[in-house]
C-alpha positions, 0 to 999 in steps of 0.5 A: 881975241886978236883983231880981225879974227872972228869968234865962233858962232854960238847957238842960242841955247849955248849963249843962254847957258853961258849967261847963266854960268852953266856948262855949254851943251855937249855937241852930238856927233849925229848932226853932221851925218844927218846933214850929209844924208839930207844933202845926198838925198837932195842932190839925188832928186831931179830938179823940177822947175815951175815952168817945166810941165810934163806933157802926157799925150795920152792924158791930152787924148783923154781930155779930147775924148771928154770934150768931144763927147760933151759937145757931141762932136761926132766928126771930131771924135772919128779923128781919134780912132785908128782905122782898124779900131775894135769897139765892144758894147755889153751883150753885143759882138765887137764892131771893127773898123772906123766905118763900124764906129760911124754906124754905131754913132749914127745908131745911138743918135737915132735911138737917143737924139738928146743926151747930156754927158758928164765925166765923173772920173778920168784915169790914165795909166800908161796907154789906157784911158778909163772914163766914168760917165753919167748921162741924162738921156732922152730917147726917141720915144720921149722916155728919159733916163739917167745912165752910168757908164764906164768906158775903157780906151786902149791907145796905140800910136796916138789913136784909140785902137780898142774900147770897151763900154760897161753899163746896165743894158736895161736902161736902154730898153723901152 
């Protein structure tokens, strides 16, 4: 070879075959299109950086609901509701408005002054938050019970506009 010219690169397999005196392996036409497809697919993907976290305000609101429920911060929870919120409990007519929510919270605290809540599952889809709760409740009578509940919150303009609760009502009976 002339000085300054580079030899074509050999694959390891081709180098092994040449050493043994056999014919070099045939090149396949499949390799180039496969590389092109991979390059096109890679170029079509949006770039993500490790520091670019996508902010989801509904997911943040879900976490705020959990934190305020666990800490039993009723005043903080009231700030999460729209003024015309509609709240539905099993077997009861829906309550409407922030004042009705405040009365509902006060009624719960009177009926069950001590409770410990744990969020088992939190799901966020679009503008809907679903939280599966488990609670250890001590009622004003001294009776204790474990309660499972599913809460579904519908979000509008960053506030809870509608909520529905699902649980076994017999747990609340004396």
